[in-house]
DRENMARMI-908065 format. One line per 10 residues: number of its first residue (from 1); their letters; for each residue y, x, z of N, C-alpha, C, O, CB. Coordinates in steps of 0.001 Angstrom, whole numbers. Each point is the difference from the previous one (the first is absolute). Glycine has a CB too. Example, Ala and Ser with C-alpha at 12.3 -4.5 7.8 and 13.67 -1.06 7.14 Angstrom:
2
1	AS	-5690 13190 7800 1190 -890 0 1200 900 0 -19 1036 665 -1154 -2928 581 ~ 2223 1542 -1966 1190 820 60 1090 -770 730 1108 509 169 -1736 675 -2314
This chain:
242
1	MLELDRVTLG	-1209 831 0 1209 -831 0 1260 866 0 910 -213 -802 -2165 -1593 2022 ~ 1299 2791 -306 1176 868 114 -440 1439 180 -933 286 751 2275 -2163 243 ~ -666 2778 -1686 -279 1435 156 1309 770 42 858 -167 -866 -3066 -78 -330 ~ 2352 1085 2207 1063 995 52 -646 1352 -260 -928 397 704 2335 -1774 938 ~ -918 2081 -2649 -609 1254 -431 998 1140 185 891 200 -826 -2353 -1428 -838 ~ 1300 1976 2768 823 1174 317 1493 -333 -100 771 680 -678 -2611 823 -169 ~ 2206 -2559 1538 1375 -508 -59 883 756 992 -332 132 1178 -516 -2410 -1872 ~ 1974 2766 193 1035 602 843 1236 -894 -65 445 -396 -1077 -1346 2762 683 ~ 1446 -2674 1576 1112 -937 102 1111 608 821 -247 804 898 -1318 -2739 -1105 ~ 2788 1551 -100 1106 507 790 1308 -640 -400 51 -916 -821 -1262 3050 1087
11	YGKTAVVKEL	2267 -1625 339 1350 -490 -240 838 1213 -394 127 957 763 -369 -2911 902 ~ 811 1897 -2868 635 1198 -528 -1086 1032 -299 -1009 -310 -634 3152 -156 1936 ~ -1924 1687 -840 -988 1058 -209 -903 199 1208 -857 884 -6 2457 215 -1532 ~ -1416 -1911 2575 -780 148 1231 -1258 -841 -79 80 -1227 -66 2013 1667 1378 ~ -3255 200 -1308 -1280 -701 -46 -404 -397 1415 -23 833 907 -670 447 -2984 ~ 376 -2554 2254 -448 -465 1306 -1478 -374 -16 -626 -80 1057 2937 -737 -594 ~ -2874 588 -1644 -1440 -198 -175 -444 967 -1080 603 76 -1071 -513 -2540 1774 ~ -1159 3208 -408 -383 1103 -884 -1447 -137 -449 -929 70 805 2581 1412 346 ~ -1824 -1681 -2480 -1303 -2 -654 -984 -948 679 -1128 377 317 1541 1972 -1015 ~ 28 -3572 912 -843 -1010 634 -891 -666 -1035 471 -465 -1037 1277 80 2794
21	SLEVGEGEIV	-3044 347 -1461 -952 -731 -825 -731 -1011 878 -482 332 1083 207 1650 -2655 ~ 200 -3206 1093 -775 -1029 702 -407 -1072 -1003 568 -111 -1087 659 558 3271 ~ -2234 -1238 -1786 -496 -1079 -844 -189 -1258 837 -353 62 1177 -784 1598 -2702 ~ 1380 -2795 894 -286 -1301 599 -868 -759 -992 445 -324 -1101 1747 286 2437 ~ -3439 -249 -944 -899 -732 -875 222 -1500 95 510 -493 1006 -2168 2325 -769 ~ 1280 -2551 -1271 178 -1445 -4 -774 -631 1154 -1180 286 201 1500 -252 -2697 ~ 364 -899 3252 -622 -667 1127 -18 808 1274 -455 -492 1032 -897 -682 -2654 ~ 1836 2410 1579 16 849 1190 1253 -237 831 1003 -519 -490 -2348 2227 -736 ~ 1263 -1319 2489 1187 209 807 24 1478 356 -939 523 599 924 -2916 329 ~ 1093 3056 -1302 159 1440 210 1251 198 848 1032 -625 -246 -2181 1213 -1973
31	SLVGPNGAGK	1049 285 3218 1160 246 855 539 1404 -230 -748 947 -243 -156 -2545 1955 ~ 2218 1700 -1627 716 1275 -68 768 123 1308 943 -751 248 -744 710 -2821 ~ -604 985 3402 567 102 1346 640 1369 187 -214 926 -782 -1513 -2538 1673 ~ 2519 1708 173 658 1254 320 1199 -264 872 447 -1142 109 -1235 2152 -2249 ~ 1321 23 2763 1153 -169 886 1268 -301 -778 17 67 -1229 -1083 1478 2854 ~ 2126 -1877 -904 1315 -204 -619 393 1225 -816 -186 1135 437 865 -2655 1453 ~ -136 1279 -3074 456 1107 -832 -1073 641 -837 265 985 -689 1418 -600 2368 ~ -2901 -918 -1642 -1094 609 -758 105 -278 -1493 -580 732 -803 -856 -956 2811 ~ 2179 -839 -2403 147 -324 -1416 -693 -1280 -419 -162 -250 -1195 336 2647 796 ~ -589 -3216 1361 -756 -1211 -323 843 -1027 -754 -412 -505 -1045 -978 909 3071
41	TTTLAAIVGL	2568 -707 -1491 861 -992 -640 495 513 -1347 143 -782 -940 553 -82 3195 ~ -433 2157 -2362 398 596 -1282 -1101 -201 -1036 285 -258 -1169 1126 1968 2373 ~ -2666 -1592 -778 -1125 -215 -917 -5 -1427 -526 -173 -217 -1199 -1154 1952 2423 ~ 1513 -2706 -342 59 -1393 -450 1185 -223 -929 -113 -725 -989 -984 -1 3119 ~ 2234 1345 -1820 1180 -154 -851 -283 479 -1417 478 -599 -964 992 888 2967 ~ -2236 778 -2138 -343 512 -1327 -965 -943 -717 125 -215 -1206 223 2561 2032 ~ -1301 -2903 -97 -969 -903 -613 698 -1230 -575 -357 -467 -1082 -1407 1274 2682 ~ 2765 -1337 -876 679 -1217 -470 1230 299 -854 780 -904 -299 -1601 -247 2338 ~ 999 2404 -2432 1013 334 -984 1400 217 526 949 44 -784 -2302 -1301 -730 ~ 1512 1397 2831 1335 216 555 457 1450 -135 1200 273 -31 -1631 -2130 1624
51	IRPLAGAIRM	-516 2781 -1674 329 1391 -304 -1003 533 -1018 -1117 -506 -109 2118 846 2420 ~ -595 676 -3046 -884 620 -993 -669 1232 598 651 752 726 807 -1603 -2604 ~ -2727 1078 1599 -649 1229 459 652 1233 -610 452 -16 -1145 -2592 -1242 1411 ~ 2179 2327 525 440 1286 -532 -1101 638 -836 270 781 -912 1248 -478 2887 ~ -2762 -645 -1651 -1154 510 -749 -1181 -919 280 -2 -740 983 849 3149 -871 ~ -1858 -2356 -989 -1213 -778 188 69 -1358 -670 995 -348 -636 -1337 1532 2766 ~ -739 -1949 -1975 -141 -1285 -682 -373 -1089 1000 -709 243 977 21 936 -3094 ~ 1186 -2390 1848 -380 -1193 754 -557 -994 -1010 700 -393 -934 1082 778 2751 ~ -3029 -794 -1639 -650 -881 -970 -522 -1256 699 -501 50 1124 -134 1944 -2546 ~ 767 -3103 731 -591 -1263 442 -950 -466 -1080 395 -221 -1144 1648 -396 2521
61	RGREIAGMPT	-3298 470 -1001 -1061 -317 -969 29 974 -1175 -203 -397 -1148 322 -2027 1810 ~ 131 3691 -373 -17 1050 -1008 1277 134 -813 91 882 -854 -2485 -1250 751 ~ 3367 -474 345 1244 10 -770 1116 634 819 188 -339 1168 -911 -1727 -2415 ~ 1456 2979 637 1111 666 693 1099 -1009 315 469 -718 -884 -1001 2891 -289 ~ 943 -2222 2460 1056 -934 396 1207 707 604 1007 -648 287 -2758 -1065 99 ~ 1672 3015 -190 1120 721 621 1259 -197 -819 10 220 -1211 -1588 1484 2168 ~ 2644 -2122 -282 1278 -184 -661 226 -1374 -593 1100 -287 -472 -1187 2654 12 ~ -939 -3241 468 212 -1365 -469 971 -716 936 -13 258 1203 -2302 -312 -2227 ~ 3161 -842 498 886 -788 868 -804 -837 991 -1080 -493 -326 2789 416 -1510 ~ -1185 -78 3032 -721 -708 1052 -340 -1423 -418 -1111 -464 256 2271 1870 1443
71	ERLVREGLAL	-223 -2112 -2339 -271 -1386 -373 -1155 -99 -992 -743 -981 2 3149 441 398 ~ -2555 1561 -1249 -1132 -9 -933 -1294 266 754 -1031 -596 -312 2524 1384 -1562 ~ -1452 96 2861 -1202 294 778 -467 -1222 779 -1201 -204 175 1924 2587 4 ~ 220 -3196 288 -388 -1253 662 -736 -886 -993 -1018 -602 341 3000 748 1229 ~ -1481 -231 -2784 -690 -800 -1025 -1354 597 -351 -915 -727 -387 3130 20 -525 ~ -2355 2036 1044 -1273 661 -284 -1011 -188 1128 -1183 296 -170 2421 1374 -1201 ~ -772 -2169 2539 -968 -311 1059 175 742 1299 -907 -12 832 -604 -467 -2618 ~ 2660 1137 1998 268 665 1274 891 -882 870 927 -644 -493 -1156 2908 -608 ~ -64 -2285 2399 884 -690 943 91 850 1258 -999 543 472 387 -2842 -1400 ~ 1822 2405 1464 262 828 1178 512 -860 1143 932 -787 -167 -431 2758 -1303
81	VPEGRQILAT	-1127 -1810 2647 557 -525 1247 705 1174 661 -664 890 532 -1161 -2699 -246 ~ 3156 1834 -307 719 1206 418 20 185 1513 -263 -930 762 1659 702 -2792 ~ -1078 1441 2441 167 298 1421 1095 -902 581 1050 -194 -612 -1794 2603 247 ~ 479 -2953 1548 973 -889 620 -7 -1405 -553 843 -817 368 515 2787 36 ~ -2315 -2267 -1298 -249 -1339 -534 1058 -459 -998 -344 -479 -1081 -791 -49 3208 ~ 2423 665 -1784 1106 -333 -906 -91 -1409 -567 277 -229 -1177 -142 2623 611 ~ -526 -3334 1421 121 -1392 -391 1478 -372 -32 836 728 534 -3103 -1281 467 ~ 2588 -566 -1618 1385 -472 -53 205 -926 1183 -335 -1183 -52 451 1381 -2491 ~ 443 361 3613 -18 -649 1305 766 -1306 41 -384 -908 738 171 3135 244 ~ 1295 -2354 -1759 815 -1213 69 -545 -1120 -879 424 -1148 132 1545 2580 345
91	LTVYENLRLP	-2899 -1114 -1369 -653 -1036 -796 -1164 -582 796 -510 637 921 1183 514 -3080 ~ -1083 -2344 1804 -1135 -614 680 -1297 685 -431 -40 755 -971 1277 -2957 1104 ~ -2285 1911 620 -1322 507 -366 -357 -467 -1406 -494 788 -807 -222 -789 3230 ~ 963 -1280 -2726 -329 -513 -1323 792 722 -1085 -555 338 -1046 29 -2559 2063 ~ 1806 2460 -784 818 680 -1003 -491 1414 -243 35 469 -1138 1916 -1860 1811 ~ -2410 2089 364 -589 1323 -176 -1250 -64 -871 -229 876 -835 1143 -197 3062 ~ -1722 -1721 -2027 -1222 -151 -787 302 -440 -1432 -730 344 -929 -506 -911 3027 ~ 2297 -182 -2265 331 -531 -1330 497 1091 -937 -207 -92 -1210 765 -2096 2263 ~ 92 3219 -523 621 1021 -850 -977 665 -976 317 101 -1185 1290 291 3027 ~ -2803 74 -1382 -892 668 -950 -560 -922 -1075 -535 474 -1002 -38 1077 2815
101	TAGMPREAAA	688 -2869 -1615 -574 -944 -959 1057 -575 -942 -282 -931 -754 -1475 375 2435 ~ 2963 1103 -1640 1118 -597 -739 -272 -109 -1499 502 -917 -650 1026 1840 2374 ~ -2312 -6 -2277 -258 -50 -1434 -1221 -798 -389 -321 -98 -1184 1400 2261 1053 ~ -1772 -2741 1109 -1218 -755 -288 326 -1461 -323 1029 -517 433 -2325 2055 1081 ~ 423 -2200 -2271 113 -1456 -116 -77 -640 1388 -652 531 899 -386 -457 -3211 ~ 1702 -1210 2478 126 -616 1321 -1356 -247 661 -173 302 1181 2287 -1365 -1954 ~ -3073 519 28 -1302 -320 587 -744 1270 409 -636 36 1053 532 -2118 -2452 ~ 182 3112 576 -666 1267 326 626 629 1228 -704 552 845 147 -207 -3259 ~ 1888 -424 2521 691 554 1165 -416 -733 1267 -270 623 1027 2209 28 -2477 ~ -1988 -1978 1371 -394 -781 1171 -1422 330 429 -283 100 1194 1829 -1924 -1912
111	AAIERELDRF	-2444 1994 -249 -1392 325 322 -112 1389 620 -774 212 933 12 -1686 -2811 ~ 1544 2419 1351 -40 1365 542 502 30 1434 -598 650 857 934 271 -3159 ~ 768 -1626 2567 529 -53 1366 -993 -687 925 -172 417 1145 2520 -464 -2037 ~ -2994 -987 411 -979 -722 818 -1157 919 400 -498 -84 1122 1119 -2065 -2285 ~ -1048 3023 251 -1080 947 330 415 916 1142 -797 278 896 -3 -353 -3274 ~ 2044 546 2350 448 894 1070 190 -754 1312 -205 572 1071 1320 874 -2781 ~ -728 -2719 1645 106 -791 1217 -1371 -261 598 -138 -97 1220 2221 -959 -2098 ~ -3101 942 28 -1368 -119 513 -448 1306 645 -730 -4 991 207 -1695 -2764 ~ 968 2817 1200 -369 1312 542 713 269 1329 -580 568 925 202 272 -3268 ~ 1648 -1258 2420 815 221 1201 486 -1360 505 1151 -364 -244 -420 2686 -560
121	PFLRERLDDP	-1579 -3077 1499 334 -1390 361 1271 -148 825 679 -1022 -105 -3083 568 38 ~ 2745 1455 893 1193 -144 835 1263 -139 -853 981 -602 436 -2110 1941 1362 ~ 1104 -774 -3030 1188 -95 -861 301 -1448 -363 1161 -374 -167 -1657 2651 -749 ~ -550 -3091 794 196 -1393 -368 837 -738 1062 775 -904 -314 -2972 948 -936 ~ 2015 368 2504 723 -643 1104 1447 471 90 813 -620 686 -2969 424 543 ~ 2487 1299 -1924 1333 588 146 758 43 -1325 957 763 -136 -1826 599 2034 ~ 460 -2162 -2869 563 108 -1342 1516 -151 -34 668 650 -804 -2803 -1531 -51 ~ 2674 43 1706 1441 -271 -40 792 860 980 1217 -152 114 -1755 -2167 -799 ~ -144 3221 1393 677 855 966 515 1270 -681 -604 475 -961 -860 -1389 2804 ~ 2574 1464 -1350 436 1309 -531 -1087 1045 215 -598 71 1074 3008 -656 -612
131	AGSLSGGQQQ	-2663 1389 -1478 -1059 1002 117 278 981 1129 -929 539 602 491 -765 -3043 ~ 1720 459 2729 350 911 1085 -375 -505 1370 27 770 961 1797 9 -2359 ~ -2181 -2070 1526 -385 -541 1301 -1476 229 321 -445 -287 1111 2225 -1418 -1384 ~ -2540 2222 -697 -1419 272 231 -168 1258 850 880 860 36 -1462 -1964 -2228 ~ -557 1197 2872 -330 1227 718 -272 1122 -996 -155 -243 -1197 -796 -1094 3117 ~ 895 2572 -1412 -240 1140 -886 -1308 -109 -756 -57 282 -1197 1376 1103 2741 ~ -2380 -1798 -843 -1295 -146 -663 6 -1101 -1028 -614 133 -1058 -469 701 3097 ~ 1783 -1944 -1737 107 -1087 -963 820 413 -1212 -328 -368 -1128 125 -1270 2994 ~ 1266 2399 -1639 792 496 -1122 -843 908 -898 135 -29 -1223 1947 -123 2631 ~ -2951 954 -794 -849 874 -805 -949 -825 -853 -233 333 -1162 393 1458 2909
141	QLAIARALLC	-706 -2853 -1191 -884 -854 -795 768 -723 -1103 -526 -190 -1097 -944 -106 3100 ~ 2712 -109 -1724 827 -583 -1046 248 1008 -1116 -58 -347 -1180 1140 -1150 2876 ~ -806 2743 -1323 231 1040 -1011 -1247 227 -849 103 211 -1208 1568 880 2729 ~ -2852 -1133 -895 -1250 162 -748 -211 -1195 -926 -368 168 -1163 -625 1183 3055 ~ 1226 -2566 -1371 -150 -1196 -834 936 62 -1197 -393 -334 -1118 -270 -1001 3134 ~ 1900 1763 -1784 987 99 -1086 -492 985 -1067 138 -261 -1196 1743 -276 2819 ~ -2455 1673 -1191 -521 977 -963 -1191 -559 -771 -124 229 -1204 910 1622 2693 ~ -1661 -2582 -801 -1178 -555 -668 376 -1046 -1040 -753 -227 -947 -566 664 3010 ~ 2471 -1076 -1899 464 -980 -981 357 649 -1337 120 -688 -1014 728 -711 2896 ~ -681 2709 -1884 213 732 -1252 -1304 231 -757 -10 598 -1076 1986 507 2116
151	RPQLLLLDEP	-3082 -1590 -456 -1346 127 -594 -338 1468 -315 -335 333 -1136 575 -2652 158 ~ -150 3178 1978 -197 1431 -264 -1461 363 -239 -909 -603 568 2904 1053 827 ~ -2198 545 -2246 -1296 647 -96 -162 1028 1114 -1111 273 456 1102 -639 -2943 ~ 1139 933 2917 -3 1020 1052 1134 -299 961 1162 -83 -398 -2157 1820 -1159 ~ 643 -1900 2847 976 -293 1044 284 1270 786 -918 621 537 128 -3018 -383 ~ 2057 2783 -85 434 1176 742 699 -461 1270 853 -886 -46 -614 2245 -2084 ~ -594 -762 3265 630 -361 1267 512 1251 678 -723 986 140 -774 -2990 101 ~ 2758 1957 182 647 1141 637 222 -312 1480 874 -793 352 251 1444 -2535 ~ -1917 -26 3038 124 -109 1459 5 -1463 478 949 -421 661 329 2583 -675 ~ -2318 -2938 -307 22 -1410 404 -63 -227 1504 354 -1085 463 -1426 600 -2605
161	SLGLAPKLVD	630 1480 2928 -58 -186 1457 1246 522 706 77 -38 1228 -2551 210 -1369 ~ 3455 317 -626 1173 628 593 756 -966 920 374 -1100 -408 -201 2578 -1611 ~ 44 -1048 3266 816 -746 935 -651 -1234 583 678 -796 649 1206 1641 -1885 ~ -3189 -1033 1026 -675 -1195 488 -732 266 1312 -494 1102 236 247 -1883 -2595 ~ 185 -243 3209 -787 69 1223 -1484 87 -357 -393 -426 -1086 2156 -891 2351 ~ -2606 1870 -357 -1425 200 -308 -709 -1252 -525 -782 99 -945 779 1635 2702 ~ 256 -2905 -1171 -665 -1213 -467 410 -346 -1418 -811 -497 -781 708 -321 3124 ~ 1363 1079 -2679 472 -280 -1354 -546 1021 -998 -240 -325 -1163 2317 -702 2124 ~ -2270 2264 -498 -657 997 -849 -1404 -478 -345 -431 112 -1147 1783 1754 2194 ~ -2071 -2403 -52 -1335 -543 -252 63 -1104 -1054 -852 -66 -886 168 629 3246
171	LVFDTLRNLH	1686 -1421 -2262 158 -1107 -938 196 513 -1422 -603 -513 -942 1587 -882 2774 ~ -138 2408 -1979 259 551 -1330 -1254 664 -566 -323 -200 -1171 2735 546 1789 ~ -3114 432 181 -1205 669 -503 -1109 -1003 -300 -784 214 -926 1397 1826 2239 ~ -695 -3129 -551 -958 -1058 -325 339 -625 -1354 -893 -311 -788 543 -148 3248 ~ 1644 279 -2725 433 -529 -1293 -420 918 -1140 -500 -466 -1024 2437 -643 2148 ~ -1738 2404 -949 -379 952 -1051 -1509 35 -191 -487 125 -1124 2514 1244 1651 ~ -2767 -1479 573 -1469 -30 -106 -447 -1222 -790 -904 99 -829 697 1119 3025 ~ 820 -2356 -1953 -352 -1217 -733 329 138 -1486 -783 -417 -854 1190 -932 2931 ~ 752 1935 -2383 359 215 -1401 -1008 922 -684 -388 -234 -1144 2811 -99 1721 ~ -2839 1373 127 -1010 917 -532 -1291 -743 -281 -628 206 -1039 1662 1694 2296
181	DEGVTILLVE	-1434 -2769 -328 -1230 -775 -186 97 -921 -1213 -1009 -325 -626 610 425 3093 ~ 1620 -516 -2792 215 -846 -1180 38 807 -1291 79 -572 -1087 1176 -1016 2527 ~ -1310 2916 -1330 -4 844 -1185 1351 513 -430 116 582 -1078 -2058 -1827 402 ~ 2995 1045 1502 1326 525 -336 -11 1524 138 -481 530 1002 1591 -2684 -224 ~ -584 2851 -1774 100 1457 35 1276 389 736 1081 -499 -309 -2373 710 -1866 ~ 1157 688 3154 1117 300 895 162 1506 170 -978 721 200 607 -2897 998 ~ 1620 2646 -1278 363 1342 441 905 -169 1209 1096 -553 -102 -1294 1554 -2254 ~ -267 -523 3493 671 -203 1284 590 1313 487 -724 978 187 -842 -2866 374 ~ 2877 1913 -353 670 1145 615 236 -335 1469 558 -1049 323 558 1727 -2526 ~ -1546 225 3095 52 -297 1431 209 1270 817 -449 1082 -376 -1043 -3059 4
191	QNARRAAELA	2195 1816 1521 19 1053 1009 -1150 -158 974 -448 979 598 2922 -824 -821 ~ -2963 -1388 393 -1112 -265 902 -1284 451 -683 -750 -808 -547 1965 -1156 1619 ~ -1450 3272 -1027 -1042 614 -810 -1384 -506 356 -805 -276 -889 2233 2272 683 ~ -1717 -2122 1500 -1350 -395 393 -316 -1420 -457 -1080 -251 -536 1230 1782 2508 ~ 782 -2462 -1766 -245 -1372 -429 -143 -85 -1520 -860 -718 -510 2136 -112 2506 ~ -428 1570 -2714 -72 -18 -1460 -1332 556 -489 -597 -555 -923 3087 803 810 ~ -2966 842 719 -1256 614 -421 -1194 -890 319 -992 7 -730 2014 2239 1078 ~ -933 -3013 741 -1074 -928 332 -93 -1141 -1004 -1085 -521 -260 1381 1105 2661 ~ 837 -967 -2958 47 -1110 -943 -342 422 -1422 -683 -732 -716 2389 -322 2161 ~ -1241 2217 -1856 -30 399 -1409 -1374 499 -432 -778 513 804 3187 65 -627
201	DRTYVLAAGR	-2686 -742 -1472 -1194 610 -579 139 1516 -14 -959 725 262 573 -2771 -1674 ~ 1598 2517 1101 281 1438 2 1404 221 535 870 -863 -123 -2425 1254 -1841 ~ 1765 780 2562 1304 350 563 411 1376 -485 -807 927 -68 364 -2344 2096 ~ 1735 1528 -2366 619 1277 -339 1058 287 1056 755 -886 401 -1191 579 -2904 ~ 480 1564 2948 966 408 1015 1018 946 -623 -357 1043 -547 -1370 -1316 2374 ~ 3003 -105 -1738 1089 861 -434 583 726 1204 252 -615 1036 257 -925 -2969 ~ -297 2827 1804 668 782 1037 970 943 -694 -394 804 -844 -1608 -956 2428 ~ 3275 45 -1218 1053 826 -600 -31 -59 -1523 220 1005 -676 -327 501 2660 ~ -170 -2698 -2515 54 -205 -1434 -1228 410 -769 -27 -123 -1225 2383 426 1462 ~ -3374 180 444 -1224 427 -682 -1203 -764 537 -14 -442 1149 1001 2724 -1519
211	LALAGTREEL	-2002 -2428 -492 -1225 -652 413 -754 912 957 -397 1108 -360 281 -2382 -1816 ~ -78 785 3411 -671 798 1020 -1470 -374 166 -807 829 423 2991 -609 731 ~ -2533 -1451 -1482 -1359 -486 232 -226 -1241 -835 924 -781 -225 -944 1725 2563 ~ -1208 -1129 -2800 -386 -1225 -678 -1441 -299 359 -840 900 3 2465 -484 -1904 ~ -1918 -1660 2203 -1363 -338 356 -238 -1491 33 943 -790 35 -1049 2872 1253 ~ -1163 -2467 -1299 -374 -1405 106 74 -443 1462 184 814 904 -1680 -605 -2938 ~ 1349 -1501 2240 -3 -542 1355 -1095 668 837 215 327 1168 678 -2527 -2034 ~ -2062 2399 261 -1108 612 729 282 1463 327 -305 459 1101 -1263 -2036 -2234 ~ 2140 2303 195 281 1415 227 1040 221 1088 -16 1024 682 -559 -601 -3051 ~ 1475 -1378 2530 1071 162 988 -239 -824 1257 910 -190 808 660 627 -2675
221	RDGEALTASY	-2802 -926 2032 -283 -946 1081 281 567 1382 532 -712 852 -2244 -294 -2306 ~ 1365 2288 1709 185 536 1354 1469 274 329 358 135 1170 -2630 872 -1337 ~ 3122 -925 -859 1434 107 222 512 1400 267 1211 216 -33 -1348 -2471 885 ~ -749 3230 -584 476 1339 365 706 682 -1162 1087 552 171 -2957 -370 1465 ~ 1255 -215 -2825 624 649 -1157 1303 -704 -364 979 641 -383 -3244 67 -463 ~ 2264 -2034 969 1200 -773 -308 1135 386 935 1123 235 -446 -2542 -2127 -388 ~ 1134 1958 2122 1025 356 979 509 1411 -235 1205 244 54 -2259 -1784 1601 ~ 139 2475 -1917 398 1392 -202 884 157 -1235 1004 712 39 -3124 18 1067 ~ 1750 -1394 -2200 801 128 -1219 1351 -686 168 1013 482 -506 -3114 -390 -866 ~ 2114 -1209 2077 1243 -734 237 983 840 796 1209 -69 -218 -2473 -2083 154
231	LGARVAAPGA	732 2955 1001 849 835 841 278 1365 -609 711 817 584 -1624 -2008 1371 ~ 347 1432 -3137 301 1243 -695 -920 1148 347 270 1140 -377 2036 -1890 315 ~ -3405 473 784 -945 1065 339 -914 278 -1182 -205 -861 -856 288 206 3285 ~ -632 1868 -2469 -963 336 -1030 -1351 -600 375 -455 119 1137 1703 2018 -1697 ~ -1888 -2791 -429 -1287 -624 254 -994 404 -1062 366 311 -1133 761 -2230 2248 ~ -2394 1910 -733 -1093 174 -956 -885 -1214 183 -909 8 830 993 2570 -793 ~ 177 -3624 -811 -655 -1281 216 -808 -416 -1211 289 431 -1116 1541 -1082 2660 ~ -2874 -210 -1333 -778 -476 -1135 842 -673 -1062 -314 67 -1188 -1575 -339 2718 ~ 2982 -389 -1093 853 -697 -953 1180 819 -463 932 -550 -586 -1622 -1533 1645 ~ 681 3393 -813 1159 824 -349 274 -78 -1491 -865 -349 -803 370 1888 2719
241	IR	1711 -1204 -2248 586 -288 -1305 -991 135 -1150 -708 999 -130 2863 -224 1040 ~ -2181 -1820 -1740 -916 27 -1135 698 -529 -1223 -599 -64 -1074 -1366 -221 2586
């Protein structure tokens, strides 16, 4: 579904991500984790066309997409739930859901919104409320529903647990697990490395802009290699860079 091939990213001449390679297979959930400043959000920005790679290739289903306009990439099947959710707080829940369907025929739009209301039943009870009145976890689910209304082939999420209480983090990860079970392809960027690795089919760890570790859920199950790479220690692990 998605391939980054030795991608270097930066601002001006300063590279913040260096020769990153990763793959997301169709139907997989893949996590990209690392501390603040590791380059995770910059990587998502490049995938959705907000910045151009300094080097390397970004392919979706084998087709080069680096440098395509973001609006075209959305039409090609990418959807991003950005860091901090970025819902439109003064609009109602319904108005937030209606925006991604603006170009659809009326009946198709209504059916699409109805599917998301079935997926997130609490939204049905709050349709006329300002989106800013929802709790953080509810806002995150609204942001996910809004992205799914774009009918993405690949859903990108940037720090969906950011700033949430533990119970709400559980709610968000349960939502992602359910989407995975439905066959939605997901690339998850997270600081909560252990939770992300437990959920994902495969995890990549960025440290100081470079790939420090890559492994499957089973390879990273004990958490020692994951913790060591996250903290910048040298590791010799079964899942070490491949």
